[in-house]
Kinemage of the C-alpha trace (Angstrom):
@kinemage 1
@onewidth
@group {chain A} dominant
@subgroup {mainchain}
@vectorlist {calphas} color= white
{ca met a 1} P -144.438 60.353 47.983
{ca ser a 2} L -144.803 58.415 51.228
{ca gly a 3} L -142.130 58.498 53.948
{ca thr a 4} L -141.181 54.882 53.276
{ca lys a 5} L -140.830 55.418 49.543
{ca lys a 6} L -138.769 58.516 50.172
{ca leu a 7} L -136.379 56.637 52.440
{ca asn a 8} L -136.102 53.856 49.864
{ca tyr a 9} L -135.163 56.498 47.326
{ca ile a 10} L -132.738 58.416 49.545
{ca leu a 11} L -130.329 55.627 50.530
{ca pro a 12} L -129.469 54.491 46.962
{ca thr a 13} L -128.874 58.133 46.032
{ca ile a 14} L -126.438 58.652 48.906
{ca val a 15} L -124.696 55.336 48.170
{ca ile a 16} L -124.243 56.091 44.455
{ca ala a 17} L -123.007 59.619 45.173
{ca gln a 18} L -120.550 58.284 47.762
{ca phe a 19} L -119.227 55.774 45.221
{ca leu a 20} L -118.859 58.374 42.471
{ca cys a 21} L -117.067 60.941 44.633
{ca thr a 22} L -114.729 58.553 46.455
{ca ser a 23} L -113.446 57.227 43.119
{ca leu a 24} L -110.969 60.116 43.496
{ca trp a 25} L -109.266 58.493 46.498
{ca phe a 26} L -106.923 56.061 44.753
{ca ala a 27} L -106.975 57.712 41.327
{ca gly a 28} L -103.303 58.650 41.741
{ca asn a 29} L -102.365 55.143 42.832
{ca ala a 30} L -104.032 53.601 39.779
{ca val a 31} L -101.831 55.624 37.413
{ca leu a 32} L -98.720 55.529 39.593
{ca pro a 33} L -96.570 53.554 37.080
{ca asp a 34} L -97.203 56.316 34.522
{ca ile a 35} L -96.572 59.152 36.980
{ca val a 36} L -93.299 57.558 38.086
{ca lys a 37} L -91.933 58.075 34.557
{ca ser a 38} L -92.008 61.839 35.150
{ca phe a 39} L -90.437 61.584 38.606
{ca ser a 40} L -88.075 58.643 38.238
{ca thr a 41} L -85.798 59.800 41.062
{ca glu a 42} L -88.603 59.610 43.652
{ca thr a 43} L -88.050 56.204 45.268
{ca asn a 44} L -90.848 56.564 47.853
{ca leu a 45} L -93.555 57.895 45.534
{ca leu a 46} L -96.105 55.152 46.331
{ca ala a 47} L -95.942 55.732 50.077
{ca asn a 48} L -95.780 59.511 49.755
{ca leu a 49} L -98.575 59.797 47.186
{ca thr a 50} L -100.923 57.703 49.308
{ca ser a 51} L -99.865 59.419 52.524
{ca met a 52} L -100.540 62.890 51.085
{ca val a 53} L -104.141 61.981 50.266
{ca gln a 54} L -104.522 60.622 53.783
{ca phe a 55} L -102.813 63.691 55.276
{ca gly a 56} L -105.118 65.936 53.285
{ca phe a 57} L -108.112 63.982 54.541
{ca ile a 58} L -106.870 64.283 58.126
{ca ser a 59} L -106.321 68.030 57.771
{ca gly a 60} L -109.775 68.375 56.270
{ca thr a 61} L -111.424 66.402 59.045
{ca leu a 62} L -109.679 68.564 61.655
{ca val a 63} L -110.943 71.738 60.003
{ca phe a 64} L -114.437 70.291 59.541
{ca ala a 65} L -114.491 69.122 63.159
{ca phe a 66} L -113.113 72.380 64.555
{ca phe a 67} L -115.805 74.431 62.833
{ca ala a 68} L -118.482 71.677 63.270
{ca ile a 69} L -119.247 72.249 59.589
{ca ser a 70} L -121.432 69.182 58.980
{ca asp a 71} L -123.470 69.930 62.124
{ca ile a 72} L -123.948 73.689 61.633
{ca phe a 73} L -124.397 73.792 57.830
{ca ser a 74} L -126.536 71.633 55.582
{ca pro a 75} L -124.501 68.418 55.097
{ca ser a 76} L -125.889 68.025 51.563
{ca lys a 77} L -124.497 71.443 50.582
{ca val a 78} L -121.173 70.613 52.221
{ca phe a 79} L -121.027 67.332 50.271
{ca phe a 80} L -121.828 69.149 47.007
{ca ile a 81} L -119.178 71.855 47.394
{ca cys a 82} L -116.497 69.358 48.423
{ca gly a 83} L -117.357 66.981 45.583
{ca ile a 84} L -116.874 69.735 42.992
{ca ala a 85} L -113.680 71.079 44.592
{ca ala a 86} L -112.162 67.584 44.939
{ca ala a 87} L -112.819 66.927 41.239
{ca leu a 88} L -110.971 70.107 40.270
{ca phe a 89} L -107.969 69.368 42.477
{ca asn a 90} L -107.873 65.829 41.117
{ca leu a 91} L -107.510 67.256 37.597
{ca gly a 92} L -104.461 69.193 38.771
{ca ile a 93} L -102.162 66.187 38.485
{ca cys a 94} L -102.790 66.128 34.718
{ca leu a 95} L -100.873 69.382 34.348
{ca glu a 96} L -97.217 69.317 33.346
{ca leu a 97} L -95.824 69.604 36.844
{ca pro a 98} L -92.127 70.502 37.103
{ca asp a 99} L -91.864 69.548 40.772
{ca val a 100} L -93.086 66.446 42.595
{ca arg a 101} L -94.174 68.716 45.448
{ca leu a 102} L -96.910 70.154 43.227
{ca leu a 103} L -98.117 66.624 42.500
{ca leu a 104} L -98.248 65.884 46.205
{ca leu a 105} L -99.994 69.207 46.871
{ca phe a 106} L -102.819 68.385 44.465
{ca arg a 107} L -103.266 64.961 46.090
{ca phe a 108} L -103.271 66.646 49.501
{ca leu a 109} L -105.997 69.074 48.415
{ca thr a 110} L -108.049 66.236 46.933
{ca gly a 111} L -107.807 64.390 50.249
{ca phe a 112} L -108.767 67.579 52.111
{ca met a 113} L -112.012 67.817 50.161
{ca leu a 114} L -112.747 64.126 50.646
{ca ala a 115} L -113.247 65.044 54.320
{ca gly a 116} L -116.474 66.696 53.178
{ca ile a 117} L -117.595 63.578 51.332
{ca tyr a 118} L -116.961 60.354 53.252
{ca pro a 119} L -117.795 61.320 56.875
{ca val a 120} L -120.410 63.828 55.720
{ca gly a 121} L -122.093 61.075 53.693
{ca met a 122} L -122.308 59.020 56.881
{ca lys a 123} L -123.699 62.059 58.694
{ca ile a 124} L -126.414 62.425 56.025
{ca ala a 125} L -127.318 58.753 56.411
{ca ser a 126} L -127.492 59.028 60.208
{ca asp a 127} L -129.883 61.998 59.766
{ca tyr a 128} L -132.244 59.752 57.805
{ca phe a 129} L -131.858 56.308 59.380
{ca lys a 130} L -131.864 55.862 63.143
{ca asp a 131} L -133.064 52.260 62.976
{ca gly a 132} L -130.929 49.934 60.886
{ca leu a 133} L -128.060 52.432 60.815
{ca gly a 134} L -125.559 49.554 60.594
{ca lys a 135} L -127.179 48.335 57.380
{ca ser a 136} L -127.277 51.851 55.910
{ca leu a 137} L -123.629 52.526 56.747
{ca gly a 138} L -122.774 49.072 55.385
{ca phe a 139} L -123.961 50.192 51.974
{ca leu a 140} L -122.257 53.576 52.342
{ca val a 141} L -118.861 52.196 53.315
{ca gly a 142} L -119.306 49.556 50.610
{ca ala a 143} L -119.714 52.425 48.163
{ca leu a 144} L -116.481 53.967 49.486
{ca val a 145} L -114.646 50.691 48.925
{ca phe a 146} L -116.006 50.307 45.380
{ca gly a 147} L -115.084 53.925 44.725
{ca thr a 148} L -111.555 53.340 46.036
{ca ala a 149} L -111.166 50.289 43.806
{ca phe a 150} L -112.759 51.789 40.693
{ca pro a 151} L -109.730 53.707 39.324
{ca his a 152} L -107.887 50.390 39.030
{ca leu a 153} L -110.724 49.084 36.848
{ca leu a 154} L -110.678 52.260 34.778
{ca lys a 155} L -106.945 51.758 34.275
{ca thr a 156} L -107.653 48.246 32.989
{ca phe a 157} L -110.167 49.502 30.411
{ca thr a 158} L -108.073 52.494 29.334
{ca ala a 159} L -104.752 50.657 29.079
{ca asn a 160} L -104.372 51.744 25.451
{ca phe a 161} L -105.061 55.394 26.230
{ca ala a 162} L -103.135 58.104 28.047
{ca trp a 163} L -103.233 57.749 31.838
{ca gln a 164} L -104.922 61.145 32.130
{ca tyr a 165} L -108.200 59.554 30.987
{ca val a 166} L -108.459 57.826 34.369
{ca ile a 167} L -108.184 61.204 36.090
{ca phe a 168} L -110.690 62.847 33.726
{ca ala a 169} L -113.173 60.045 34.332
{ca thr a 170} L -112.905 60.083 38.135
{ca ser a 171} L -113.325 63.871 38.239
{ca ala a 172} L -116.427 63.612 36.056
{ca leu a 173} L -117.831 60.946 38.370
{ca ser a 174} L -117.250 63.153 41.405
{ca val a 175} L -119.102 66.080 39.827
{ca thr a 176} L -122.010 63.764 38.984
{ca gly a 177} L -122.163 62.463 42.568
{ca ala a 178} L -122.064 65.990 44.000
{ca phe a 179} L -125.032 67.079 41.894
{ca gly a 180} L -126.900 63.896 42.852
{ca ile a 181} L -126.752 64.843 46.531
{ca ile a 182} L -127.608 68.529 46.197
{ca leu a 183} L -130.548 67.859 43.852
{ca phe a 184} L -132.130 64.811 45.474
{ca val a 185} L -131.102 64.613 49.160
{ca pro a 186} L -132.372 67.432 51.418
{ca asn a 187} L -131.671 67.608 55.155
{ca gly a 188} L -132.795 64.458 56.957
{ca pro a 189} L -135.688 64.251 59.442
{ca phe a 190} L -133.396 63.323 62.357
{ca arg a 191} L -130.949 66.149 61.806
{ca thr a 192} L -130.254 67.950 65.083
{ca ala a 193} L -129.289 71.608 65.036
{ca gly a 194} L -125.552 71.702 65.592
{ca gln a 195} L -123.522 73.651 68.066
{ca lys a 196} L -120.143 75.320 67.837
{ca phe a 197} L -117.139 73.076 68.168
{ca asn a 198} L -116.117 72.321 71.714
{ca phe a 199} L -113.028 70.136 71.871
{ca ser a 200} L -113.746 68.891 75.380
{ca ser a 201} L -117.342 68.047 74.390
{ca cys a 202} L -116.102 66.027 71.413
{ca leu a 203} L -113.613 64.144 73.531
{ca ser a 204} L -116.318 63.502 76.118
{ca gly a 205} L -117.566 60.759 73.815
{ca phe a 206} L -114.518 58.731 74.846
{ca lys a 207} L -115.925 58.625 78.388
{ca asn a 208} L -118.678 56.396 77.027
{ca pro a 209} L -117.370 52.772 77.061
{ca gly a 210} L -119.308 51.925 73.888
{ca phe a 211} L -117.943 54.912 71.995
{ca arg a 212} L -114.417 54.357 73.288
{ca ser a 213} L -114.162 50.673 72.432
{ca ala a 214} L -115.765 51.155 69.003
{ca ala a 215} L -113.322 53.966 68.250
{ca phe a 216} L -110.285 51.951 69.334
{ca gly a 217} L -111.516 48.932 67.391
{ca tyr a 218} L -111.768 51.209 64.353
{ca phe a 219} L -108.244 52.522 64.918
{ca gly a 220} L -106.863 48.972 64.896
{ca his a 221} L -108.787 48.240 61.709
{ca met a 222} L -107.358 51.356 60.037
{ca trp a 223} L -103.765 50.413 60.880
{ca glu a 224} L -104.196 47.460 58.554
{ca leu a 225} L -106.661 48.400 55.813
{ca tyr a 226} L -105.200 51.265 53.785
{ca thr a 227} L -101.675 49.886 53.946
{ca phe a 228} L -102.975 46.601 52.539
{ca trp a 229} L -104.750 48.499 49.748
{ca ala a 230} L -101.722 50.686 49.000
{ca phe a 231} L -99.288 47.766 48.772
{ca leu a 232} L -101.673 45.329 47.045
{ca pro a 233} L -100.407 46.113 43.499
{ca gly a 234} L -96.874 45.486 44.811
{ca met a 235} L -97.941 42.090 46.160
{ca leu a 236} L -99.353 41.188 42.739
{ca met a 237} L -96.250 42.493 40.990
{ca leu a 238} L -94.021 40.440 43.275
{ca phe a 239} L -96.021 37.302 42.489
{ca asn a 240} L -95.640 37.985 38.750
{ca thr a 241} L -91.890 38.425 39.216
{ca lys a 242} L -91.527 35.127 41.067
{ca his a 243} L -93.871 33.251 38.712
{ca pro a 244} L -93.194 34.557 35.183
{ca thr a 245} L -95.272 31.781 33.617
{ca thr a 246} L -98.417 33.110 35.376
{ca val a 247} L -98.826 36.815 34.685
{ca leu a 248} L -101.709 38.394 36.623
{ca asn a 249} L -103.342 41.595 35.389
{ca ile a 250} L -102.311 43.912 38.231
{ca pro a 251} L -104.895 46.732 37.781
{ca leu a 252} L -107.737 44.228 37.288
{ca phe a 253} L -106.939 42.092 40.325
{ca ser a 254} L -106.223 45.188 42.420
{ca phe a 255} L -109.760 46.313 41.598
{ca leu a 256} L -111.339 42.914 42.235
{ca val a 257} L -109.656 42.354 45.606
{ca ile a 258} L -110.391 45.860 46.920
{ca ala a 259} L -113.932 45.875 45.490
{ca ser a 260} L -114.709 42.537 47.146
{ca gly a 261} L -114.520 44.449 50.419
{ca gly a 262} L -117.436 46.595 49.266
{ca leu a 263} L -119.564 43.473 49.061
{ca ser a 264} L -118.497 42.360 52.548
{ca cys a 265} L -119.399 45.801 53.950
{ca met a 266} L -122.952 45.393 52.697
{ca ile a 267} L -123.206 41.802 53.907
{ca gly a 268} L -121.719 42.773 57.280
{ca gly a 269} L -124.274 45.563 57.640
{ca leu a 270} L -127.137 43.154 56.935
{ca leu a 271} L -125.770 40.485 59.299
{ca ser a 272} L -125.371 43.053 62.061
{ca gln a 273} L -129.146 43.455 62.175
{ca lys a 274} L -129.522 39.825 63.190
{ca phe a 275} L -126.341 39.049 65.119
{ca gly a 276} L -125.279 42.452 66.431
{ca ala a 277} L -122.520 44.813 65.327
{ca lys a 278} L -120.079 43.699 68.017
{ca arg a 279} L -120.133 40.042 66.996
{ca ile a 280} L -119.742 40.634 63.254
{ca ala a 281} L -117.032 43.288 63.734
{ca thr a 282} L -115.082 41.007 66.057
{ca ile a 283} L -115.218 38.064 63.637
{ca ala a 284} L -114.179 40.199 60.647
{ca leu a 285} L -111.305 41.860 62.502
{ca ala a 286} L -110.076 38.480 63.780
{ca ile a 287} L -110.061 37.006 60.251
{ca ser a 288} L -108.215 39.967 58.733
{ca gly a 289} L -105.688 39.878 61.584
{ca leu a 290} L -105.158 36.188 60.890
{ca cys a 291} L -104.536 37.044 57.232
{ca cys a 292} L -101.751 39.404 58.314
{ca leu a 293} L -100.123 36.629 60.342
{ca leu a 294} L -100.493 34.048 57.558
{ca ser a 295} L -99.202 36.368 54.815
{ca pro a 296} L -95.675 34.807 54.762
{ca ile a 297} L -97.255 31.496 53.759
{ca phe a 298} L -99.843 32.502 51.170
{ca leu a 299} L -98.281 35.572 49.563
{ca phe a 300} L -95.320 33.407 48.609
{ca ser a 301} L -97.287 30.309 47.700
{ca gly a 302} L -96.370 28.634 44.453
{ca ser a 303} L -100.068 28.217 43.639
{ca val a 304} L -101.812 31.118 41.934
{ca tyr a 305} L -105.140 29.821 43.250
{ca ala a 306} L -103.981 29.792 46.884
{ca phe a 307} L -102.497 33.251 46.398
{ca leu a 308} L -105.672 34.763 44.941
{ca ile a 309} L -108.040 33.038 47.369
{ca phe a 310} L -105.940 34.402 50.222
{ca leu a 311} L -106.018 37.952 48.817
{ca phe a 312} L -109.794 37.799 48.402
{ca cys a 313} L -110.217 36.519 51.972
{ca trp a 314} L -108.098 39.412 53.162
{ca gly a 315} L -109.981 41.907 51.001
{ca leu a 316} L -113.373 40.656 52.210
{ca ser a 317} L -112.537 40.523 55.910
{ca gly a 318} L -110.493 43.730 55.975
{ca thr a 319} L -113.499 45.989 55.336
{ca ala a 320} L -116.519 44.084 56.686
{ca asp a 321} L -116.139 45.672 60.122
{ca ser a 322} L -115.714 49.276 58.962
{ca pro a 323} L -119.403 50.287 58.710
{ca leu a 324} L -120.126 48.496 61.974
{ca phe a 325} L -117.566 50.616 63.802
{ca ser a 326} L -119.031 53.754 62.225
{ca ser a 327} L -122.530 52.705 63.260
{ca leu a 328} L -121.471 52.062 66.856
{ca ile a 329} L -119.556 55.334 67.027
{ca ala a 330} L -122.557 57.267 65.656
{ca lys a 331} L -124.944 55.619 68.120
{ca asn a 332} L -122.724 56.343 71.122
{ca ala a 333} L -121.686 59.878 70.121
{ca pro a 334} L -123.236 63.000 71.688
{ca glu a 335} L -126.477 63.655 69.766
{ca ser a 336} L -125.766 67.217 68.631
{ca leu a 337} L -122.156 66.425 67.730
{ca arg a 338} L -122.713 63.158 65.893
{ca gly a 339} L -121.315 64.418 62.592
{ca thr a 340} L -118.335 66.070 64.261
{ca ser a 341} L -117.625 62.959 66.363
{ca leu a 342} L -117.641 60.758 63.249
{ca thr a 343} L -115.328 63.236 61.540
{ca leu a 344} L -112.959 63.393 64.522
{ca val a 345} L -112.680 59.616 64.821
{ca asn a 346} L -112.121 59.388 61.050
{ca cys a 347} L -109.361 61.966 61.444
{ca ile a 348} L -107.519 59.910 64.055
{ca gly a 349} L -108.057 56.703 62.079
{ca phe a 350} L -106.585 58.138 58.900
{ca ala a 351} L -103.645 59.591 60.815
{ca ile a 352} L -102.924 56.017 61.860
{ca thr a 353} L -102.955 54.926 58.197
{ca ile a 354} L -100.145 57.375 57.395
{ca ile a 355} L -98.008 55.976 60.201
{ca ser a 356} L -98.733 52.420 59.075
{ca ile a 357} L -97.945 53.121 55.408
{ca gln a 358} L -94.696 54.880 56.224
{ca val a 359} L -93.654 52.188 58.744
{ca val a 360} L -94.228 49.403 56.218
{ca asn a 361} L -92.439 51.407 53.515
{ca leu a 362} L -89.456 51.894 55.840
{ca leu a 363} L -89.412 48.266 56.962
{ca ser a 364} L -89.586 47.089 53.341
{ca lys a 365} L -85.983 48.275 53.022
{ca gln a 366} L -84.906 46.496 56.212
{ca leu a 367} L -86.917 43.267 56.474
{ca asn a 368} L -87.305 40.199 54.333
{ca val a 369} L -90.416 41.043 52.296
{ca gln a 370} L -91.866 37.627 53.133
{ca tyr a 371} L -92.477 38.739 56.725
{ca leu a 372} L -93.187 42.407 56.040
{ca tyr a 373} L -96.974 42.380 56.220
{ca met a 374} L -97.109 40.577 59.550
{ca val a 375} L -96.549 44.062 61.007
{ca leu a 376} L -100.134 44.885 60.049
{ca ala a 377} L -101.420 42.346 62.606
{ca val a 378} L -100.621 44.827 65.392
{ca gly a 379} L -103.754 46.825 64.545
{ca pro a 380} L -106.290 43.970 64.579
{ca val a 381} L -104.803 42.550 67.801
{ca leu a 382} L -105.204 45.868 69.628
{ca gly a 383} L -108.610 46.434 68.031
{ca leu a 384} L -109.841 43.037 69.190
{ca trp a 385} L -108.635 43.784 72.694
{ca ala a 386} L -110.723 46.983 72.676
{ca leu a 387} L -113.780 45.161 71.317
{ca ile a 388} L -113.629 42.285 73.763
{ca lys a 389} L -113.279 44.586 76.760
{ca lys a 390} L -116.638 46.287 76.279
{ca ile a 391} L -118.851 47.565 73.489
{ca thr a 392} L -122.554 48.247 73.117
{ca his a 393} L -124.745 46.846 70.366
């Protein structure tokens, strides 16, 4: 097999495995209405369930970064082990759990293992593709977005079955993805032998203006994205409540809106090759920030078409910049700590999502819901400021 053919074969394998394994991410959210029946007294279950996955992911990324796991050990083996473990922890929520804390623990552990899937998948790609990394990461992050959305689609197709079938299916997908990586994706040709974790060395990346501005742009993007995804079913439910004559299928449209972002990730990655990562990331972040500011108008529009078009615009723009930030961070990170730097920045970004989700959940009890999601504009505004200051292509 020639080198070119091998590379053509490797990227689709990584992308498919990333999609299959990250289907675990929002599996709990997709079946939340069914889980609530067992814990009816938990008024903040949506925010807490989502936050525990994110908190688990953050904890995992800290551990992975501290021990430089994806730089010292074979990233394909790390991906495989984490994919299997995440599938098992995901199955844990199907048990008859007497305490909501056990439910949250299993989601935490699933998130912890996802730290060995998402950033490690990007590390594997960066070990294979130095040129066109933005395009490669565009497909990878697109796979993450499709994976995140997929449980909502499964819920649509299994509406007449027990909710546990969604969990069984996502765990099976994760196992399949894990085996795909370990069997077909060896260590990449550009893999650099790692070194032990050095906190000051990792933070030294922030001395690089390109790394710093890409990272802060990513942080602003993360303030908005996961909160939008987490509260999207609530937006659809609210529309149904206010317009009883037009009943939207909540799981189906949750899937379609989130999954549309997977398409924009791929398109953004391709466009970055021609126009540069900075330009495309800036445009996407500006559009999604504008969506936050315009949400009082369109989320409460009387027209179902205006409402859905707005949600799809938000879904498309909200993720298009994500792979571009990852590409810029990888390019500007210290060579031997590329995987650890990606993991560390992911860790900070997902910590920001927890704060954002909890802030919006708290404000939902204090503010008029019509103006609630304008709070998400804070992230894009600060991210744009970081991008405009300085960033390298």
